[in-house]
C-alpha positions as CSV (number, residue, x, y, z in Angstrom):
1,M,-165.6,-208.1,201.8
2,L,-168.7,-206.0,202.1
3,E,-171.4,-207.2,204.5
4,L,-174.9,-205.7,205.3
5,K,-176.5,-206.9,208.5
6,E,-180.2,-206.2,209.0
7,V,-179.8,-202.7,207.4
8,F,-182.8,-200.3,207.4
9,F,-183.2,-196.9,205.8
10,T,-186.4,-195.3,207.0
11,I,-188.1,-192.0,206.3
12,Q,-191.2,-190.4,207.8
13,K,-194.2,-189.9,205.5
14,D,-197.4,-188.3,206.9
15,G,-196.0,-189.1,210.4
16,D,-195.6,-192.8,209.7
17,P,-192.3,-194.7,209.1
18,V,-191.6,-196.0,205.6
19,H,-188.8,-198.5,205.1
20,L,-187.1,-197.7,201.8
21,V,-184.5,-200.4,202.7
22,N,-186.0,-203.1,204.9
23,R,-183.8,-205.5,206.9
24,A,-181.3,-206.0,204.0
25,S,-178.7,-208.6,204.7
26,L,-176.1,-209.8,202.2
27,T,-172.5,-210.6,201.7
28,V,-170.4,-209.4,198.7
29,P,-166.9,-210.9,198.4
30,R,-163.8,-208.9,197.3
31,G,-163.3,-208.9,193.5
32,H,-167.0,-209.5,193.0
33,F,-169.3,-208.1,190.3
34,M,-172.9,-207.7,191.5
35,A,-176.0,-206.3,189.9
36,I,-178.9,-204.8,191.9
37,V,-182.1,-205.2,190.0
38,G,-185.8,-204.8,190.7
39,P,-188.9,-202.9,189.6
40,S,-188.9,-199.1,189.6
41,G,-189.2,-197.7,193.2
42,C,-188.0,-200.9,194.8
43,G,-185.1,-199.1,196.6
44,K,-182.1,-199.9,194.3
45,T,-180.6,-196.5,194.3
46,T,-181.5,-195.9,198.0
47,L,-179.6,-199.1,198.9
48,L,-176.6,-198.1,196.8
49,K,-176.5,-194.7,198.5
50,T,-176.8,-196.3,201.9
51,I,-173.8,-198.5,201.1
52,A,-171.9,-195.4,199.9
53,G,-172.6,-193.5,203.1
54,L,-174.8,-190.9,201.4
55,N,-177.8,-192.2,203.3
56,A,-177.1,-193.0,207.0
57,E,-178.7,-196.4,207.8
58,S,-181.5,-196.1,210.3
59,D,-180.7,-199.5,211.9
60,G,-178.4,-202.4,211.3
61,S,-174.8,-202.2,210.3
62,I,-172.5,-202.1,207.2
63,W,-169.1,-203.8,207.4
64,W,-166.2,-203.3,205.0
65,E,-163.1,-205.5,205.4
66,G,-164.1,-206.4,208.9
67,R,-164.8,-202.9,210.2
68,N,-168.1,-201.5,211.2
69,L,-168.5,-198.3,209.1
70,A,-171.0,-196.8,211.5
71,E,-168.6,-197.1,214.5
72,E,-165.2,-196.8,212.8
73,G,-165.9,-194.1,210.2
74,D,-167.1,-194.1,206.6
75,L,-165.0,-195.4,203.7
76,E,-162.1,-193.1,202.8
77,P,-162.5,-191.2,199.4
78,W,-159.7,-193.3,197.9
79,E,-161.4,-196.5,198.9
80,I,-164.7,-195.9,197.1
81,G,-165.8,-194.7,193.8
82,Y,-169.4,-193.7,193.1
83,V,-170.7,-193.2,189.6
84,P,-174.2,-191.5,189.7
85,Q,-176.9,-191.4,187.1
86,F,-176.2,-187.8,186.2
87,S,-173.1,-186.6,184.3
88,I,-170.2,-185.5,186.5
89,A,-168.2,-183.8,183.8
90,Y,-168.5,-180.3,182.3
91,D,-169.5,-180.0,178.7
92,Q,-166.8,-177.4,177.9
93,L,-163.9,-179.6,178.9
94,T,-162.2,-182.4,176.9
95,V,-162.1,-186.0,178.1
96,D,-158.4,-185.6,179.0
97,E,-159.0,-182.4,180.9
98,S,-161.9,-184.0,182.8
99,V,-159.8,-186.9,183.9
100,E,-156.8,-184.7,184.7
101,T,-158.9,-182.4,186.9
102,A,-160.4,-185.4,188.7
103,T,-156.9,-186.8,189.3
104,R,-155.5,-183.5,190.6
105,L,-158.5,-183.1,193.0
106,R,-158.3,-186.6,194.4
107,V,-154.7,-187.8,194.2
108,R,-151.5,-186.1,195.3
109,S,-148.9,-186.8,192.7
110,R,-145.2,-186.4,193.3
111,N,-144.4,-185.2,189.8
112,V,-145.9,-184.6,186.3
113,E,-144.7,-188.0,185.1
114,E,-146.6,-189.8,187.8
115,L,-149.8,-187.7,187.1
116,D,-149.6,-188.4,183.3
117,H,-149.0,-192.1,183.9
118,R,-152.1,-192.4,186.1
119,I,-154.3,-190.4,183.6
120,D,-153.0,-192.5,180.6
121,R,-153.6,-195.8,182.4
122,V,-157.2,-194.9,183.3
123,L,-157.9,-193.7,179.8
124,E,-156.6,-196.9,178.4
125,E,-158.5,-199.0,180.9
126,T,-161.8,-197.4,180.0
127,G,-161.3,-197.3,176.3
128,L,-161.1,-193.5,176.1
129,A,-157.6,-192.9,175.0
130,A,-158.5,-192.5,171.3
131,I,-161.0,-189.7,172.1
132,A,-159.1,-188.0,174.8
133,D,-159.1,-184.6,173.0
134,R,-162.9,-184.5,172.4
135,Q,-165.1,-182.2,174.3
136,V,-167.6,-183.8,176.7
137,K,-170.6,-182.1,175.0
138,I,-170.1,-184.2,171.7
139,L,-169.7,-187.6,173.4
140,S,-172.3,-190.3,173.0
141,G,-174.2,-191.6,176.0
142,G,-171.9,-194.7,176.3
143,Q,-168.8,-192.6,176.1
144,K,-170.1,-190.3,178.8
145,R,-170.6,-193.3,181.0
146,R,-167.1,-194.5,180.4
147,L,-165.8,-191.0,181.3
148,G,-167.8,-191.1,184.5
149,L,-166.1,-194.4,185.3
150,A,-162.7,-193.1,184.4
151,M,-163.0,-190.1,186.7
152,E,-163.7,-192.5,189.6
153,L,-160.9,-194.9,188.8
154,V,-158.2,-192.2,189.1
155,S,-157.8,-193.0,192.8
156,G,-157.9,-196.8,192.3
157,P,-161.0,-197.4,194.5
158,E,-161.5,-200.9,196.1
159,L,-165.3,-200.5,196.0
160,L,-166.9,-199.2,192.8
161,L,-170.6,-198.3,193.0
162,C,-172.5,-197.5,189.8
163,D,-176.0,-196.2,189.6
164,E,-177.9,-196.9,186.4
165,V,-174.8,-196.4,184.2
166,T,-176.5,-198.4,181.4
167,S,-179.9,-196.6,181.4
168,G,-180.8,-195.0,178.1
169,L,-178.1,-196.8,176.1
170,D,-178.6,-198.9,173.0
171,P,-178.1,-202.7,173.4
172,R,-174.5,-202.6,172.0
173,S,-173.4,-199.7,174.3
174,E,-175.1,-201.3,177.2
175,R,-173.2,-204.6,176.7
176,E,-169.9,-202.7,176.3
177,I,-170.4,-200.9,179.6
178,V,-171.3,-204.1,181.4
179,N,-168.3,-205.8,179.9
180,L,-166.1,-202.9,181.1
181,L,-167.5,-203.2,184.6
182,H,-166.9,-207.0,184.6
183,N,-163.3,-206.5,183.6
184,L,-162.8,-203.8,186.3
185,S,-164.0,-206.2,188.9
186,R,-161.3,-208.7,187.8
187,R,-158.5,-206.4,188.5
188,E,-156.8,-205.8,191.9
189,G,-159.6,-207.4,193.8
190,R,-162.0,-204.5,193.1
191,T,-165.6,-205.0,194.1
192,V,-168.1,-203.6,191.6
193,I,-171.8,-203.1,192.4
194,S,-174.1,-201.9,189.6
195,V,-177.7,-200.8,189.9
196,T,-179.7,-201.5,186.7
197,H,-183.3,-201.9,185.7
198,S,-182.3,-204.0,182.7
199,L,-182.3,-207.8,183.0
200,A,-180.0,-208.2,179.9
201,H,-176.4,-209.5,180.1
202,L,-177.0,-211.0,183.5
203,E,-174.5,-213.8,182.7
204,L,-171.7,-211.3,183.0
205,Y,-172.4,-210.7,186.7
206,D,-171.1,-212.9,189.6
207,S,-174.4,-212.4,191.5
208,I,-177.8,-210.8,191.2
209,L,-179.4,-209.0,194.0
210,V,-183.2,-208.7,193.5
211,L,-185.0,-206.1,195.5
212,H,-188.8,-205.7,196.0
213,E,-190.3,-203.0,198.2
214,G,-186.9,-202.4,199.8
215,C,-186.5,-206.1,200.7
216,V,-184.0,-208.7,199.5
217,A,-186.0,-211.2,197.4
218,Y,-182.9,-213.0,196.0
219,H,-179.1,-212.8,196.0
220,G,-177.3,-215.5,194.2
221,P,-175.8,-216.6,190.9
222,P,-177.5,-215.4,187.7
223,S,-177.8,-219.0,186.5
224,Q,-180.1,-219.8,189.4
225,L,-182.4,-216.7,189.1
226,T,-185.1,-218.3,186.9
227,H,-185.0,-221.5,188.9
228,Y,-185.5,-219.7,192.2
229,F,-188.5,-217.7,191.0
230,S,-189.9,-220.7,189.0
231,V,-190.0,-218.8,185.7
232,E,-188.8,-219.7,182.3
233,D,-187.3,-216.3,181.3
234,T,-185.7,-213.5,183.3
235,E,-188.3,-211.0,181.9
236,E,-190.9,-212.9,183.9
237,V,-189.2,-212.1,187.3
238,Y,-190.7,-208.6,187.8
239,P,-194.3,-209.7,187.2
240,K,-193.6,-212.6,189.5
241,L,-192.4,-210.3,192.3
242,A,-195.7,-208.3,192.1
243,G,-197.6,-211.4,193.2
244,Q,-196.7,-210.9,196.9
245,E,-195.3,-208.4,199.3
246,G,-191.6,-207.7,199.7
247,E,-191.4,-209.0,203.3
248,R,-192.8,-212.4,202.2
249,W,-190.2,-212.7,199.5
250,Q,-187.5,-211.7,202.0
251,N,-188.7,-214.3,204.5
252,S,-188.7,-216.9,201.8
253,W,-185.2,-216.0,200.7
254,H,-183.8,-216.2,204.3
255,K,-185.0,-219.8,204.4
256,H,-183.3,-220.8,201.1
257,R,-180.2,-218.6,200.7
258,E,-177.6,-220.9,202.2
259,P,-177.3,-223.3,199.2
260,Y,-177.2,-220.3,196.9
261,Y,-174.5,-218.6,198.8
262,T,-172.5,-221.8,198.9
263,K,-172.7,-222.1,195.1
264,L,-171.7,-218.4,194.9
265,L,-168.5,-219.0,196.8
266,K,-167.7,-222.1,194.9
267,N,-168.0,-220.2,191.6
268,R,-165.7,-217.5,193.1
269,S,-163.1,-220.1,194.1
270,K,-163.1,-221.5,190.5
271,L,-162.5,-218.1,189.1
272,I,-159.5,-217.6,191.4
273,E,-158.2,-221.1,190.6
274,H,-158.3,-220.5,186.9
275,G,-156.6,-217.1,187.2
276,K,-159.7,-215.1,186.0
277,L,-160.0,-213.2,189.3
278,E,-157.4,-211.3,191.4
279,P,-158.2,-212.0,195.0
280,G,-155.7,-209.5,196.4
281,K,-156.3,-206.1,197.9
282,A,-156.5,-203.2,195.6
283,V,-153.5,-200.9,195.4
284,P,-153.3,-197.3,194.1
285,V,-152.5,-196.8,190.4
286,E,-148.7,-196.0,190.2
287,S,-145.9,-196.6,187.8
288,E,-144.9,-200.3,187.4
289,P,-142.1,-200.4,190.0
290,E,-144.2,-198.4,192.4
291,A,-147.2,-200.7,191.9
292,E,-145.1,-203.7,192.8
293,A,-143.9,-202.0,195.9
294,A,-147.4,-201.0,196.8
295,A,-148.5,-204.7,196.5
296,D,-146.0,-205.5,199.3
297,A,-147.5,-202.7,201.4
298,P,-151.2,-203.3,201.5
299,D,-151.9,-200.5,203.9
300,Q,-150.5,-197.9,201.4
301,R,-153.2,-195.5,200.5
302,V,-153.7,-192.7,198.0
303,R,-153.1,-189.3,199.6
304,A,-155.4,-186.4,198.9
305,P,-153.9,-183.1,197.7
306,G,-153.8,-180.2,200.0
307,V,-156.3,-177.3,200.1
308,A,-154.1,-175.0,198.1
309,S,-153.7,-177.6,195.3
310,Q,-157.5,-178.2,195.2
311,V,-158.2,-174.5,195.1
312,A,-155.8,-174.0,192.2
313,T,-157.2,-176.9,190.3
314,L,-160.8,-175.7,190.8
315,L,-160.0,-172.1,189.9
316,T,-158.1,-173.2,186.7
317,R,-161.1,-175.3,185.7
318,R,-163.5,-172.4,186.4
319,W,-161.7,-170.0,184.2
320,R,-161.3,-172.6,181.4
321,I,-165.1,-173.2,181.5
322,F,-165.8,-169.5,181.6
323,F,-163.7,-168.6,178.5
324,R,-165.1,-171.6,176.5
325,D,-168.7,-170.6,177.3
326,R,-169.2,-168.1,174.5
327,G,-172.6,-167.1,175.7
328,Q,-171.3,-166.3,179.2
329,V,-168.4,-164.4,177.8
330,F,-170.6,-162.4,175.5
331,L,-173.1,-161.6,178.3
332,Q,-170.3,-160.4,180.6
333,L,-168.8,-158.2,177.9
334,A,-172.3,-156.8,177.1
335,I,-172.9,-156.0,180.7
336,L,-169.4,-154.5,181.1
337,I,-169.9,-152.2,178.1
338,C,-173.6,-151.4,178.2
339,F,-174.2,-150.7,181.9
340,P,-171.6,-147.9,182.2
341,V,-172.8,-146.5,178.9
342,L,-176.4,-146.3,180.3
343,V,-175.1,-144.3,183.3
344,A,-173.0,-142.0,181.0
345,L,-176.1,-141.2,179.0
346,F,-177.4,-139.2,181.9
347,S,-174.1,-137.7,182.9
348,N,-174.9,-134.3,181.4
349,K,-177.8,-133.9,183.9
350,G,-175.3,-133.7,186.7
351,Q,-172.8,-131.4,185.2
352,D,-174.8,-128.2,185.8
353,Q,-173.0,-125.7,188.1
354,I,-174.8,-124.3,191.1
355,R,-174.8,-120.5,190.9
356,K,-173.7,-118.7,194.1
357,L,-175.6,-115.8,195.7
358,S,-173.8,-112.5,195.8
359,D,-172.6,-111.4,199.2
360,A,-174.0,-108.0,198.5
361,P,-177.8,-108.0,198.6
362,E,-179.6,-106.6,195.5
363,E,-181.3,-103.2,196.0
364,N,-184.2,-104.6,194.0
365,V,-186.1,-107.1,196.1
366,Y,-187.5,-108.7,192.9
367,L,-184.0,-109.4,191.5
368,E,-182.9,-110.7,194.9
369,L,-185.8,-113.2,195.0
370,K,-185.2,-114.1,191.4
371,N,-181.5,-114.9,192.1
372,R,-182.4,-117.0,195.1
373,A,-185.0,-118.9,193.1
374,A,-182.4,-119.6,190.4
375,V,-179.9,-120.9,192.9
376,H,-182.6,-123.1,194.4
377,N,-183.6,-124.4,191.0
378,D,-179.9,-125.2,190.3
379,Q,-179.7,-127.1,193.6
380,L,-182.8,-129.1,192.9
381,R,-181.8,-130.0,189.3
382,T,-178.2,-130.8,190.1
383,G,-178.9,-132.6,193.4
384,S,-181.6,-134.7,191.8
385,A,-179.3,-135.6,188.9
386,V,-176.3,-136.4,191.0
387,S,-178.3,-138.5,193.5
388,G,-180.0,-140.4,190.6
389,I,-176.7,-141.1,188.7
390,I,-175.1,-142.5,191.9
391,M,-178.1,-144.7,192.6
392,F,-178.1,-145.8,188.9
393,E,-174.5,-146.9,189.2
394,V,-175.2,-148.7,192.5
395,V,-178.3,-150.6,191.3
396,L,-176.6,-151.7,188.0
397,L,-173.6,-153.0,190.0
398,A,-176.0,-154.8,192.3
399,L,-177.5,-156.4,189.2
400,M,-174.0,-157.4,188.0
401,G,-173.4,-159.0,191.4
402,S,-176.6,-161.0,191.1
403,N,-175.7,-162.1,187.7
404,N,-172.2,-163.1,188.9
405,A,-173.2,-165.5,191.6
406,A,-176.9,-166.5,191.5
407,R,-176.1,-169.8,189.7
408,E,-172.5,-170.2,190.6
409,I,-173.1,-173.0,193.1
410,A,-176.7,-174.1,192.5
411,G,-176.0,-174.5,188.8
412,E,-173.5,-177.2,189.5
413,R,-174.9,-178.6,192.7
414,L,-174.8,-182.3,191.8
415,I,-171.2,-182.1,190.5
416,M,-170.1,-180.2,193.7
417,E,-171.8,-182.9,195.9
418,K,-170.1,-185.6,193.9
419,E,-166.7,-184.0,194.1
420,K,-167.1,-183.5,197.9
421,F,-167.9,-187.2,198.1
422,G,-164.7,-187.8,196.2
423,G,-162.5,-185.9,198.7
424,V,-162.8,-182.2,197.6
425,R,-162.9,-180.1,200.7
426,P,-165.9,-177.7,200.8
427,G,-163.6,-174.9,201.9
428,A,-161.4,-175.4,198.8
429,Y,-164.5,-175.3,196.6
430,L,-165.7,-172.1,198.2
431,L,-162.3,-170.4,198.0
432,S,-162.1,-171.1,194.3
433,K,-165.5,-169.5,193.8
434,L,-164.5,-166.4,195.8
435,A,-161.3,-166.0,193.9
436,F,-163.1,-166.2,190.6
437,L,-165.8,-163.8,191.7
438,V,-163.4,-161.3,193.1
439,C,-161.9,-160.9,189.7
440,L,-165.3,-160.2,188.2
441,V,-166.3,-157.8,190.9
442,L,-163.1,-155.7,190.6
443,A,-163.2,-155.6,186.8
444,Q,-166.8,-154.6,186.7
445,S,-166.7,-152.0,189.5
446,I,-163.4,-150.3,188.6
447,W,-164.4,-150.1,184.9
448,M,-167.8,-148.7,185.9
449,G,-166.2,-146.0,188.1
450,I,-163.5,-145.0,185.6
451,F,-165.8,-145.1,182.5
452,V,-168.5,-142.9,184.2
453,E,-165.9,-140.6,185.6
454,F,-164.6,-139.9,182.1
455,F,-168.0,-138.6,181.1
456,W,-169.2,-137.2,184.4
457,E,-166.8,-135.9,187.0
458,F,-167.9,-137.3,190.4
459,R,-167.3,-133.9,192.0
460,G,-166.2,-135.4,195.2
461,E,-163.7,-138.0,196.5
462,F,-163.5,-140.3,193.6
463,L,-161.5,-143.1,195.3
464,S,-164.1,-143.1,198.1
465,H,-166.9,-143.4,195.6
466,L,-165.0,-146.2,193.7
467,L,-164.6,-148.1,197.0
468,F,-168.4,-148.0,197.5
469,L,-169.0,-149.2,194.0
470,V,-166.7,-152.2,194.6
471,L,-168.3,-152.9,198.0
472,V,-171.9,-152.8,196.7
473,N,-171.0,-155.2,193.9
474,A,-169.1,-157.4,196.3
475,A,-171.9,-157.4,198.8
476,M,-174.6,-158.4,196.3
477,T,-172.2,-161.0,194.8
478,A,-171.5,-162.5,198.2
479,V,-175.2,-162.5,199.3
480,C,-176.3,-164.1,196.0
481,L,-173.5,-166.6,196.3
482,A,-175.0,-167.5,199.7
483,I,-178.4,-167.9,198.1
484,S,-176.9,-170.1,195.4
485,G,-175.2,-172.2,198.1
486,L,-178.4,-172.6,200.2
487,M,-180.9,-173.2,197.4
488,K,-181.3,-176.7,195.9
489,T,-181.8,-175.6,192.3
490,A,-180.4,-172.9,190.0
491,E,-183.9,-171.7,189.2
492,Q,-184.7,-171.1,192.9
493,A,-181.4,-169.2,193.4
494,S,-181.9,-167.1,190.3
495,L,-185.5,-166.1,191.2
496,L,-184.6,-165.2,194.8
497,S,-181.6,-163.2,193.6
498,I,-183.7,-161.2,191.1
499,Y,-186.2,-160.4,193.8
500,L,-183.4,-159.2,196.0
501,V,-182.1,-156.8,193.4
502,G,-185.6,-155.7,192.5
503,F,-186.2,-154.5,196.1
504,Q,-182.9,-152.5,196.2
505,L,-184.2,-149.3,194.6
506,P,-187.7,-148.9,196.2
507,L,-186.4,-149.9,199.7
508,S,-183.3,-147.8,199.5
509,G,-185.2,-144.6,200.1
510,A,-183.2,-142.8,197.4
511,V,-186.3,-142.1,195.3
512,L,-189.1,-141.9,197.9
513,A,-188.4,-141.9,201.6
514,L,-189.9,-144.9,203.5
515,P,-192.0,-144.6,206.7
516,E,-189.6,-144.7,209.7
517,S,-191.3,-147.9,211.0
518,I,-190.4,-149.7,207.8
519,E,-187.1,-148.0,207.2
520,V,-185.7,-149.3,210.5
521,V,-186.5,-152.9,209.5
522,T,-185.4,-152.9,205.9
523,R,-182.4,-150.5,205.8
524,P,-179.9,-153.0,207.3
525,F,-180.5,-155.4,204.4
526,I,-180.4,-153.0,201.5
527,S,-176.8,-152.8,200.1
528,A,-177.8,-150.1,197.6
529,Y,-178.7,-147.7,200.4
530,W,-175.3,-148.0,202.1
531,A,-173.4,-147.5,198.9
532,W,-175.5,-144.6,197.8
533,S,-175.4,-142.9,201.2
534,G,-171.6,-143.4,201.5
535,S,-171.0,-142.0,198.0
536,V,-173.2,-138.9,198.7
537,E,-171.3,-138.3,201.9
538,S,-168.1,-138.2,199.7
539,L,-169.4,-135.3,197.6
540,Q,-168.2,-131.7,197.7
541,S,-170.1,-129.7,200.2
542,N,-172.1,-127.7,197.8
543,I,-173.2,-130.7,195.8
544,Y,-173.8,-132.6,199.0
545,N,-176.1,-129.8,200.2
546,A,-177.9,-129.9,196.8
547,V,-178.6,-133.6,197.2
548,K,-179.8,-133.1,200.7
549,A,-182.2,-130.5,199.4
550,V,-184.0,-133.0,197.2
551,I,-184.2,-136.1,199.4
552,D,-186.1,-136.8,202.5
553,T,-184.1,-139.9,203.4
554,S,-181.6,-139.5,206.1
555,L,-177.9,-140.2,205.2
556,S,-175.6,-142.3,207.3
557,P,-172.0,-141.4,208.2
558,H,-169.3,-142.6,205.8
559,H,-167.8,-145.1,208.3
560,I,-171.1,-146.7,209.1
561,C,-171.8,-147.3,205.4
562,L,-168.4,-149.0,205.0
563,F,-169.1,-151.2,208.0
564,M,-172.5,-152.3,206.8
565,L,-171.3,-153.2,203.3
566,V,-168.4,-155.2,204.7
567,A,-170.9,-156.9,207.0
568,H,-173.0,-157.8,204.0
569,V,-170.0,-159.3,202.3
570,L,-169.1,-161.4,205.4
571,V,-172.7,-162.5,205.9
572,G,-172.8,-163.6,202.3
573,I,-169.5,-165.6,202.6
574,I,-170.8,-167.3,205.8
575,G,-174.0,-168.2,204.1
576,A,-172.1,-169.6,201.1
577,W,-169.8,-171.6,203.5
578,I,-172.9,-173.1,205.2
579,G,-174.4,-174.0,201.8
580,T,-171.2,-175.7,200.5
581,H,-170.7,-177.7,203.7
582,R,-174.4,-178.8,203.9
583,H,-175.2,-182.2,202.3
584,Q,-177.7,-181.6,199.4
585,W,-177.1,-184.6,197.2
586,D,-180.8,-184.8,196.2
């Protein structure tokens, strides 16, 4: 049984408290199908999120099966299913793959047969078995809602919360979804609560909760709704509500609710008596013998998979989505091919040899000065070219890093938050992202280094240079992953990441030296400087001297450059860890 006792959810607006949920009290029996209705902005979704634990109640208490959730802990992921308004499936996956992934992330299966049985049962239960091989992107609105339900049913939740799952559907699809929810509430004692703006098909619900301005205006059988509000048609309820404030409706309801609740419980007893409702406690979906054993052991619960299993599932899904997204694959291939080619186009500029001065001085002073001028010109030309080519490599790899990670978390923020709610550990999610990005970083950086080396010999310690190329890409990828994790939207993350890359070249000092007062402040944050400086330090002595002759910016020791780039990587990972652990549902 679910009980709300004087529940408030309050926010501050212009310094004043605003009660989005105002002293809500209600009782929902097990195996009950309830609709939450009311005008737009009345607090329907807010109340549902408060029940789910996504909004912490400001006052009052929520009880589930006799335990106070505020004092004894929130509902376990296997106890509750939450179907939000937005899609929680990836367009590139099929229906079967989406349900399989949800199952692997939420339920620990002993073997493949048990996993397949659970998936098949959920697909049959939601009417999706016939279209299991279709990709999500070609599903109709009603089919996507069924898929959302299927992905929540994999753990056999005892409480199923649905937020506007019928919005935007045609009348036929809407009725099919409501019928499906009705049937789900009749199995295994499952309680189903559905938020809806529609007042159609109310006869399929066991009770209707009417909200107005965050207050409970009515909670009783659908057959008594028009009688209570003294209207002839349910469509007249909303205009009737607007006639007075929410608190007045709530006070009126408190005076009259006992007879309605009594009728509600009588209706429930009749359903149980006629075998139309299973009053027992919900059990996890298992094979038939296992389900019977579970019924005899009501404390049995679904066990969540371990971190390693979740990481493997998330990583497999990420690669599958990557290879099915043709636009992303094409972009990565274009970057992988074009960026090194751009660097190679300028490689001949850095191939010039620096002439050496003769140990024996020329007798002709004019020839001596001419030779020295020629050597100096060689130094300027070669040093400038080598410095520019290295910085070009570094900046392009920084741009690759930004492209790798800027949208990686923010682009799927809502799905990530939903999966965290369903039991996916934030650490597992982050590890899967890091494993995916490491592959991209290594492929891009090593290919850049080897390709450019083929056209332009680095003329120094190549492996050291390659290490700096990998580290600058990794540093920018990690920092942009942190930005992606901390920002609320993909657009914000992308914009900030672009700005970050844009400042790499001017603030590196490789082109124009910065004033010392600014350099001290900006240099620690510029990955491009440390990779460029470390690579220059790895050059042959004569080339190193040539580069030094054309730049005014001081170079840092090799080990300091390595340390700073590794620090950037670590800071980025820490930022991403904070972003994935922080609650950002809205």
